[in-house]
Structure formats: C-alpha cells, structure tokens
C-alpha positions as CSV (number, residue, x, y, z in Angstrom):
1,X,-17.0,-104.3,-130.9
2,X,-15.9,-103.9,-127.3
3,X,-11.7,-102.8,-126.3
4,X,-11.5,-106.6,-124.5
5,X,-12.6,-108.2,-127.8
6,X,-10.5,-106.8,-129.8
7,X,-7.6,-106.6,-127.3
8,X,-8.5,-110.7,-127.7
9,X,-8.5,-110.8,-130.8
10,X,-5.3,-108.4,-131.0
11,X,-3.5,-110.9,-127.9
12,X,-4.5,-114.4,-129.9
13,X,-2.7,-112.9,-133.3
14,X,0.3,-111.3,-131.3
15,X,0.9,-115.3,-130.2
16,X,0.1,-116.6,-133.8
17,X,3.0,-114.1,-135.2
18,X,4.9,-115.6,-132.3
19,X,4.9,-119.1,-133.0
20,X,2.0,-120.1,-130.9
21,X,-1.0,-120.1,-132.6
22,X,-1.1,-124.1,-131.8
23,X,-0.7,-122.9,-128.1
24,X,-3.4,-120.1,-128.0
25,X,-5.6,-123.0,-129.3
26,X,-5.4,-125.6,-126.9
27,X,-5.2,-122.5,-124.5
28,X,-8.7,-121.3,-125.8
29,X,-10.3,-125.2,-125.0
30,X,-9.4,-125.5,-121.7
31,X,-10.4,-122.1,-120.6
32,X,-14.0,-121.4,-118.3
33,X,-14.7,-117.9,-118.4
34,X,-16.0,-117.0,-114.9
35,X,-20.6,-117.7,-114.0
36,X,-22.8,-115.5,-113.2
37,X,-22.7,-116.3,-110.0
38,X,-18.8,-115.3,-110.2
39,X,-19.0,-111.9,-111.2
40,X,-22.0,-110.8,-108.8
41,X,-19.6,-111.7,-105.9
42,X,-16.8,-109.9,-106.9
43,X,-19.3,-106.6,-107.7
44,X,-20.5,-106.9,-104.7
45,X,-17.0,-106.7,-103.0
46,X,-16.1,-104.2,-106.1
47,X,-18.9,-102.1,-106.9
48,X,-17.5,-100.3,-109.5
49,X,-15.5,-103.1,-110.8
50,X,-15.0,-101.5,-114.7
51,X,-17.2,-104.0,-118.0
52,X,-13.5,-104.4,-119.4
53,X,-11.9,-106.8,-116.4
54,X,-15.4,-107.8,-116.7
55,X,-15.2,-109.0,-120.4
56,X,-11.6,-110.5,-119.7
57,X,-12.6,-112.4,-117.1
58,X,-15.9,-113.9,-118.5
59,X,-13.8,-115.2,-121.5
60,X,-11.2,-116.3,-118.8
61,X,-11.3,-116.9,-114.6
62,X,-7.8,-115.8,-114.0
63,X,-4.5,-117.6,-115.6
64,X,-2.3,-117.6,-112.4
65,X,-2.0,-121.2,-111.0
66,X,-5.1,-122.0,-112.4
67,X,-5.4,-125.5,-113.9
68,X,-6.3,-126.3,-116.8
69,X,-6.8,-130.0,-118.5
70,X,-6.2,-131.4,-115.0
71,X,-2.9,-129.6,-115.2
72,X,-2.9,-127.7,-112.2
73,X,-0.8,-124.7,-111.1
74,X,-0.7,-123.7,-114.5
75,X,0.3,-119.9,-115.5
76,X,-0.7,-118.0,-118.6
77,X,0.6,-114.6,-119.9
78,X,-2.2,-112.9,-121.2
79,X,-1.3,-108.8,-120.2
80,X,1.8,-106.7,-119.5
81,X,2.4,-103.6,-117.8
82,X,5.0,-100.4,-117.8
83,X,8.1,-101.5,-119.1
84,X,8.8,-103.4,-122.3
85,X,8.1,-107.5,-122.4
86,X,6.8,-107.1,-118.0
87,X,4.6,-110.3,-118.1
88,X,1.4,-110.5,-116.4
89,X,-1.3,-113.2,-115.5
90,X,-4.9,-112.3,-114.2
91,X,-6.5,-113.4,-111.9
92,X,-9.5,-115.5,-110.9
93,X,-12.2,-113.4,-109.1
94,X,-12.0,-116.3,-106.3
95,X,-8.4,-114.0,-106.3
96,X,-9.0,-110.8,-106.8
97,X,-12.1,-111.8,-103.6
98,X,-9.2,-113.3,-101.5
99,X,-5.7,-112.8,-102.1
100,X,-6.1,-108.9,-103.3
101,X,-6.1,-107.4,-99.3
102,X,-3.9,-109.5,-98.3
103,X,-1.3,-109.5,-102.2
104,X,-1.1,-105.4,-101.4
105,X,-1.2,-105.1,-97.2
106,X,3.0,-106.0,-97.7
107,X,2.9,-102.3,-99.6
108,X,0.1,-100.3,-97.9
109,X,1.9,-100.9,-94.6
110,X,5.0,-98.9,-96.3
111,X,3.2,-96.2,-97.4
112,X,2.6,-94.2,-93.9
113,X,6.3,-96.1,-92.2
114,X,4.3,-99.0,-90.5
115,X,6.5,-101.7,-92.9
116,X,10.7,-101.5,-93.4
117,X,11.4,-99.9,-96.8
118,X,11.3,-96.7,-99.2
119,X,8.6,-97.4,-101.5
120,X,8.1,-93.9,-104.5
121,X,4.7,-92.9,-105.0
122,X,2.7,-91.3,-107.8
123,X,1.1,-88.3,-106.2
124,X,-1.8,-89.3,-108.2
125,X,-1.6,-92.5,-105.6
126,X,-2.7,-91.7,-102.3
127,X,0.4,-91.8,-99.5
128,X,-2.4,-92.3,-96.5
129,X,-2.4,-96.7,-95.7
130,X,-6.9,-96.1,-94.5
131,X,-7.7,-94.7,-98.0
132,X,-7.1,-97.7,-100.4
133,X,-9.4,-99.4,-101.9
134,X,-7.3,-101.6,-104.8
135,X,-8.6,-104.5,-107.1
136,X,-5.8,-106.1,-107.6
137,X,-6.1,-108.6,-111.0
138,X,-2.8,-109.4,-112.5
139,X,0.4,-110.6,-110.7
140,X,4.4,-110.2,-113.0
141,X,6.9,-112.3,-112.7
142,X,8.3,-111.4,-108.8
143,X,6.5,-109.3,-106.5
144,X,4.7,-106.2,-109.3
145,X,0.9,-106.5,-109.3
146,X,-1.7,-104.1,-110.4
147,X,-4.4,-102.9,-109.4
148,X,-7.8,-101.1,-110.1
149,X,-7.8,-98.1,-108.3
150,X,-10.6,-96.8,-106.5
151,X,-9.4,-93.6,-103.8
152,X,-6.8,-92.1,-106.2
153,X,-5.4,-89.0,-105.0
154,X,-6.3,-86.0,-106.1
155,X,-5.3,-85.0,-109.2
156,X,-5.6,-88.8,-110.1
157,X,-8.7,-90.3,-111.6
158,X,-11.3,-93.6,-109.6
159,X,-11.2,-96.9,-111.8
160,X,-7.5,-95.7,-113.1
161,X,-4.4,-98.9,-113.8
162,X,-1.6,-99.0,-110.8
163,X,1.5,-100.7,-111.1
164,X,3.6,-101.7,-108.3
165,X,7.3,-102.2,-108.8
166,X,9.6,-104.3,-107.7
167,X,13.4,-103.3,-106.5
168,X,13.0,-100.2,-106.9
169,X,9.8,-99.5,-105.3
170,X,7.0,-97.6,-106.6
171,X,3.5,-97.1,-107.3
172,X,2.8,-95.7,-110.8
173,X,0.2,-94.5,-112.6
174,X,0.0,-96.7,-116.3
175,X,-3.7,-95.3,-117.7
176,X,-6.6,-93.3,-116.5
177,X,-8.7,-96.3,-117.0
178,X,-9.1,-100.4,-117.2
179,X,-10.0,-99.8,-121.0
180,X,-6.9,-97.0,-122.0
181,X,-4.7,-99.8,-120.5
182,X,-6.0,-102.3,-122.5
183,X,-5.3,-99.8,-125.5
184,X,-2.2,-98.7,-123.9
185,X,-0.8,-102.6,-124.8
186,X,-2.3,-102.6,-128.2
187,X,-1.0,-99.6,-129.1
188,X,2.6,-100.9,-128.1
189,X,1.9,-104.3,-130.2
190,X,1.9,-106.8,-127.6
191,X,5.4,-106.4,-127.0
192,X,5.1,-109.0,-123.8
193,X,4.4,-111.7,-125.9
194,X,7.7,-113.2,-128.2
195,X,8.5,-116.6,-129.0
196,X,10.9,-116.9,-125.5
197,X,7.0,-115.8,-124.3
198,X,5.3,-118.4,-125.8
199,X,8.3,-121.6,-125.6
200,X,8.3,-120.6,-122.0
201,X,3.9,-121.0,-121.1
202,X,3.3,-124.5,-119.0
203,X,2.0,-127.2,-122.0
204,X,-1.9,-128.3,-121.3
C-alpha cells in the first residue's frame, strides 16, 4: 500500500471521527481524478513531480475553488501543515501549471529585495530568485502556500516540501519529501480536521 493510499484511508477516518462521514462520502461520489493527459502535462512541466502527489491528483484533481456536482468555487480540506489546525486545499493540475508561477512570484520577488518587506528563509531553501524551481500544490486560508522544492540550497534535498507562512512572512522546510510530509500529517493524527472544519466545508 502506498503512502498516499494510507493517507487517504486515514483522512476518511478522521472525517468520520468528527461527524463528517456523510460529507466525505458525498465528496467521494462527486470528486474527479486527473486524467492521464492532465498528469502527462504536469510531468512535462515538472518532470520530478513526486509520485505520491500524482496519486493524490489521480484521486481528486484539486479541491481549491473547484466545481463539485455542479456547484462552482468549492473548497475541500485535504491537507495540513506546520501549525496545529492549519488547513490546506489541493490545487488542480491546471492551477499548478498555469497559476503556480504567478502564485509564488510575490514570494520570490522578495528573496533578493525586488519587493518591499522582509522574509525569513530556511537555510535549506535557496534565497536566489533566479534559481527557484517550485511546484505550488496547495493553498491555505490566507496567503499561505505549500511547494515541492526542486532547487534546494546546500543542505536541502530536491523534492523537499516548503511552506510559506504569512505575518510574519517566512519560508520553512516541512519535510524532505512528499511522502514524508504525508507521514507527518498521519503521525499528528490529522490535527487539521475537527468538527468546526467539517461544519465549515462547502456542501455540494
């Protein structure tokens, strides 16, 4: 069993444990996985995309402002991050390819002082704007984003998972790989899912 499969099984149970079993079942009925053609486009744009992320996209092609059962602009929490209760939604393949570069331009412009404001950068992450090669794969509640980092600094690892946190602004390494990232969320007991989150999720 892959890490992504185990993760999704545990996530389903986490919803059930917080009165969200029916919501998860509806989500399972209306979700649409990425097609082979969409996955091929993603791999062409990002040849080193982690297989675990590909598997997650094959399960559902994004939960960030997507259309489910004819209801547009729905968000559905699938991921978490470094802070307890931090909720993240998965980008679709299209959002990763077309919108990802724009989404982190605000961040990279500040790495070398091309935009106002300071940003703390983990030493494992490059602070050279022209070297940055990131795949943005999830969005948080504000400006927070998650990336797969293919351009680490010395001491980092290609494929490490990077989080951008806002106010104060900082870039931190969450895990050395996508699978390790999912394992951390599982070990923490899916602490980004609770009754309040379930109640607030879009209905479709």
